C-alpha positions as CSV (number, residue, x, y, z in Angstrom):
1,M,24.2,13.9,13.1
2,P,21.2,11.8,11.9
3,Y,20.8,9.9,15.2
4,T,22.2,9.7,18.6
5,T,24.0,6.4,19.3
6,G,23.1,6.2,23.0
7,S,24.5,3.6,25.3
8,F,21.6,1.1,26.0
9,N,18.7,-0.6,24.2
10,A,15.3,1.1,24.3
11,F,11.7,0.2,23.9
12,P,10.0,2.3,21.2
13,L,6.6,3.8,20.9
14,I,5.4,3.1,17.3
15,L,2.5,5.2,16.1
16,L,0.8,4.3,12.8
17,T,-1.9,6.5,11.3
18,F,-3.9,5.1,8.4
19,V,-5.0,8.0,6.1
20,G,-6.3,6.1,3.1
21,A,-6.7,2.7,4.4
22,T,-9.3,0.5,2.8
23,S,-9.7,-3.2,3.6
24,V,-6.6,-3.4,5.9
25,T,-6.8,-6.6,8.0
26,S,-3.2,-7.2,9.1
27,V,-0.3,-5.0,10.1
28,E,3.1,-6.7,10.6
29,I,6.1,-4.8,11.9
30,T,9.6,-6.2,11.7
31,L,12.3,-4.3,13.7
32,N,15.8,-5.7,14.0
33,G,14.4,-9.1,13.0
34,T,11.7,-9.2,15.6
35,Q,8.2,-9.4,14.3
36,I,4.8,-8.4,15.8
37,T,1.6,-8.8,13.9
38,I,-1.8,-7.2,14.5
39,N,-4.8,-8.9,12.9
40,E,-7.6,-6.3,13.0
41,N,-9.8,-4.5,10.6
42,I,-8.3,-1.0,10.1
43,S,-10.3,1.9,8.7
44,P,-9.3,5.3,7.3
45,S,-8.2,7.7,10.1
46,D,-7.5,4.8,12.5
47,T,-4.4,5.0,14.6
48,I,-2.4,2.1,16.1
49,L,0.0,2.8,19.1
50,I,2.4,0.1,20.0
51,N,4.0,0.7,23.3
52,C,6.9,-1.8,23.5
53,K,7.9,-0.8,27.1
54,T,4.4,-1.5,28.6
55,R,3.7,-4.3,26.0
56,D,0.4,-2.8,25.0
57,I,-1.2,-2.1,21.7
58,S,-4.2,0.3,21.3
59,I,-6.3,1.2,18.3
60,N,-7.9,4.6,18.5
61,S,-6.8,4.9,22.1
62,I,-8.6,1.6,23.1
63,P,-5.9,-0.6,24.7
64,G,-5.6,-4.4,24.9
65,V,-5.5,-5.2,21.2
66,D,-4.5,-8.9,20.5
67,Y,-1.2,-9.5,18.7
68,E,1.1,-12.3,17.6
69,G,4.9,-12.2,18.0
70,T,7.2,-10.2,20.2
71,F,7.5,-6.5,21.1
72,P,10.6,-5.2,19.4
73,E,13.5,-3.4,21.0
74,L,15.8,-0.6,19.6
75,S,19.4,-1.6,19.6
76,I,22.3,0.8,19.9
77,G,23.0,2.3,16.4
78,T,20.9,1.7,13.3
79,N,17.6,-0.1,13.6
80,P,16.0,-1.3,10.3
81,I,12.2,-1.4,10.3
82,V,9.7,-2.9,7.8
83,V,6.0,-2.4,8.0
84,D,3.8,-4.8,5.9
85,I,0.1,-3.9,5.5
86,D,-2.4,-6.4,4.1
């Protein structure tokens, strides 16, 4: 079974690690049609952790990163996600 359907919506932890990032200034995540955008300069080996339950974003374990949009929620069943990096 590729996933467990569950019985309620959940707030995900989204971890992004930038291995070869050069000149990244914006990260936009769209999950189930909900968008959240982080406008920060990202360097190689940086990590972004988006905690949708506590509504906090950290870069390299430093919390309180500014964002635009809404923290996404996982629905029961399939959850399409798109990550755009500029």
